[in-house]
C-alpha positions in Angstrom: -5.6 11.1 -12.8 -2.4 11.0 -11.2 -0.4 9.5 -8.2 -2.6 11.5 -5.8 -5.8 10.3 -7.2 -4.5 6.6 -7.1 -3.5 6.8 -3.4 -6.7 8.4 -2.6 -8.5 5.6 -4.4 -6.5 2.9 -2.3 -5.5 4.4 1.1 -8.6 7.1 1.3 -6.2 9.8 2.1 -3.9 12.1 -0.1 -0.6 10.8 -1.0 2.4 11.6 1.1 5.7 13.5 -0.5 7.7 10.3 -0.1 4.9 8.5 -2.0 4.8 11.1 -4.7 8.6 10.8 -4.8 8.4 6.9 -5.1 6.1 7.0 -8.0 7.1 10.0 -9.8 10.0 8.7 -11.9 7.9 5.8 -13.0 5.2 8.1 -14.0 7.7 10.6 -15.7 9.1 7.6 -17.7 5.6 6.4 -18.8 5.9 3.1 -16.8 3.2 3.8 -14.3 -0.3 5.4 -14.3 -3.4 5.3 -12.2 -4.4 1.7 -13.0 -0.8 0.3 -12.3 -0.3 2.3 -9.3 -3.8 1.4 -7.8 -2.8 -2.4 -8.4 0.5 -2.2 -6.9 -0.6 -0.1 -4.0 -3.6 -2.6 -3.0 -1.3 -5.5 -3.3 1.2 -4.0 -0.9 -1.7 -2.8 1.5 -3.2 -6.2 1.3 0.3 -7.8 2.2 0.6 -5.4 5.0 -2.9 -6.4 6.5 -2.1 -10.1 6.2 1.4 -9.6 8.0 -0.4 -7.6 10.7 -3.1 -10.3 11.0 -0.5 -13.1 11.2 1.2 -11.2 13.9 -2.1 -10.9 15.9 -2.4 -14.7 15.5 1.0 -15.5 16.6 0.4 -13.3 19.7 -3.0 -15.0 20.4 -1.3 -18.3 20.3 1.4 -17.4 22.6 -1.1 -15.9 25.2 -2.9 -19.1 24.9 0.3 -21.3 25.7 1.1 -19.2 28.7 
């Protein structure tokens, strides 16, 4: 299982060339493999979703104030 499998597990799609290039040096150095990639990608995805949700809440609060 490699980078593509990990990204497919987390994001439900094949990895992009940029994602491959980002993870490839760590994989080649033996510092990343399926589980750490999945863990890091899930953390990043969760942070992005939280940030998006917070942005929507801010917009909703601003709309109420208007």
